[in-house]
C-alpha positions as CSV (number, residue, x, y, z in Angstrom):
1,M,80.9,93.0,79.1
2,A,82.1,89.9,80.2
3,S,83.9,92.1,83.2
4,F,80.3,91.6,84.9
5,L,81.2,87.4,85.4
6,L,84.5,88.2,87.4
7,P,83.7,89.7,91.7
8,K,84.2,93.3,91.7
9,L,86.6,94.3,94.5
10,K,85.0,98.4,94.8
11,T,86.5,99.5,98.3
12,K,90.3,99.2,99.5
13,Q,89.1,97.3,102.7
14,D,87.7,95.1,100.1
15,I,91.0,94.6,98.6
16,D,92.6,94.4,101.6
17,N,90.9,91.1,103.0
18,V,91.3,89.6,99.7
19,I,94.6,89.9,99.6
20,R,94.8,88.4,103.4
21,S,91.9,85.8,103.0
22,T,94.2,84.1,100.0
23,E,95.3,81.6,100.9
24,E,97.4,78.9,98.4
25,L,95.7,80.6,95.5
26,V,97.1,82.9,93.1
27,L,95.6,86.3,94.1
28,V,95.0,88.2,90.2
29,L,93.9,91.9,90.6
30,R,92.9,93.2,87.3
31,F,93.3,97.5,87.3
32,G,91.2,99.0,85.1
33,R,87.7,100.8,83.3
34,D,85.1,98.3,83.0
35,D,84.3,100.5,79.9
36,D,87.0,100.7,78.5
37,I,87.9,98.5,75.1
38,V,91.0,97.1,76.6
39,C,90.0,96.1,80.4
40,M,87.4,94.5,78.8
41,Q,89.8,91.9,76.0
42,L,91.0,91.5,78.8
43,D,88.6,90.6,81.4
44,H,86.4,88.5,78.6
45,I,89.8,85.9,78.5
46,L,89.8,86.3,82.6
47,S,86.5,85.2,82.8
48,K,87.0,81.8,80.4
49,C,90.3,80.9,82.8
50,V,88.0,81.1,85.7
51,D,87.0,77.2,85.6
52,D,90.5,76.0,84.7
53,L,91.9,78.1,87.1
54,G,90.3,77.5,90.0
55,K,92.0,75.6,91.9
56,M,94.8,77.7,90.7
57,A,93.6,81.6,90.9
58,K,91.4,83.8,92.6
59,I,90.5,86.2,89.9
60,Y,88.9,89.8,90.6
61,T,88.9,93.9,88.8
62,V,89.1,96.8,90.5
63,D,88.7,100.1,89.5
64,I,91.3,102.1,89.5
65,D,89.2,104.9,90.3
66,S,87.0,103.9,93.7
67,V,90.9,102.6,94.6
68,P,92.5,105.8,95.2
69,V,95.2,104.3,97.3
70,Y,96.3,101.5,94.8
71,T,96.4,103.1,92.6
72,Q,98.9,105.0,93.6
73,Y,100.8,102.4,95.6
74,F,101.5,100.2,92.5
75,D,102.2,103.2,89.8
76,I,99.1,102.6,87.7
77,S,99.1,105.3,85.0
78,L,98.0,102.5,82.4
79,I,95.0,100.5,82.0
80,P,94.6,97.4,82.2
81,S,97.5,96.4,84.9
82,T,97.0,92.6,86.1
83,I,99.0,92.3,89.9
84,F,99.9,89.1,91.4
85,F,100.1,88.0,95.3
86,F,100.2,85.1,96.2
87,N,100.3,83.9,100.3
88,A,99.5,88.3,100.4
89,Q,102.8,88.4,99.0
90,H,103.0,90.6,95.8
91,I,104.8,88.2,93.2
92,K,106.7,90.0,90.6
93,V,107.4,88.9,87.3
94,D,110.2,89.7,85.4
95,W,108.2,90.3,81.0
96,G,111.6,91.2,80.2
97,T,110.8,95.0,80.3
98,A,111.7,97.4,83.3
99,D,108.1,96.1,85.7
100,H,108.2,92.9,87.0
101,T,105.4,94.8,89.5
102,K,102.9,94.4,87.3
103,F,101.6,92.8,83.3
104,I,99.8,96.1,81.1
105,G,97.9,95.0,78.9
106,T,95.9,92.1,77.8
107,F,96.8,88.7,77.1
108,K,96.9,87.4,72.9
109,Q,95.3,85.1,73.7
110,K,93.6,82.7,77.1
111,Q,96.1,79.9,78.0
112,D,98.7,83.1,77.6
113,F,97.2,83.9,81.0
114,I,97.4,80.0,82.0
115,D,100.6,79.9,81.6
116,V,101.1,82.7,83.1
117,V,99.1,81.5,86.2
118,E,100.9,78.5,86.5
119,V,104.3,79.2,86.4
120,I,103.5,81.8,89.0
121,F,102.2,79.1,91.1
122,R,104.7,77.1,90.8
123,G,107.3,79.3,91.5
124,A,105.5,80.8,94.7
125,M,105.2,77.3,96.1
126,K,108.5,76.6,96.1
127,G,109.0,80.0,98.0
128,K,109.8,82.5,94.5
129,L,108.5,86.6,94.8
130,V,109.9,87.1,91.6
131,V,108.8,84.7,88.0
132,T,109.8,84.5,85.3
133,S,107.2,85.5,82.4
134,P,106.7,81.8,80.2
135,L,105.5,84.7,77.4
136,D,107.4,85.1,74.4
137,P,108.9,88.5,74.8
138,A,108.8,90.0,71.5
139,D,104.7,88.6,72.0
140,L,104.3,91.4,74.9
141,Q,102.7,94.9,74.4
142,K,105.4,97.5,74.4
143,Y,106.1,100.4,76.3
144,E,107.9,103.3,77.8
145,L,108.5,104.2,81.8
146,V,109.0,107.4,81.9
147,Y,109.9,108.7,85.8
148,K,108.6,112.0,87.7
149,D,111.1,114.0,89.7
150,I,108.5,114.4,92.7
C-alpha cells in the first residue's frame, strides 16, 4: 500500500492551510479511500513521482469521508479524483472530457502523471488557469457525467 508514503490531509483546515501555503509549486490532492484498489494503484504511481517532481509539486492524499465539505464542493462522486492547484488557484485541465475540474481514475504510468504536472506547472507559471492535457484522450478512462436537478 503506497498511500502511507504520501502525506495525508485529514481535515478541512489541513486542506485549507496547504492550499494557502503552497507557493510556486503544483499542489496535487488525491481524493479517495486508502483501501480502494484503484486509489491504491494511483497512490503507487504518485509515490514513485514524489522525488522526480520535488521542485515542481507537492502531493497529498485526502480521504473523501473525512472532508465531506470538499467532496461536495468539488463534486467528487467517482474515486479516485485528483485535483490540482497553483498558488491557491484551482487549475483546470482540458482532458477532452466534459469535466475539466479533476482527473478521475488512475494514470497508466508514472510518466503520464509527470507529463501532466509539468504542463500544469508551465501553464500556471504563465498565469493560465486552464491547460490542455498532454495525454492521449484515447488513453483516458471514460465515464458519463450525470447531472441531477436539485
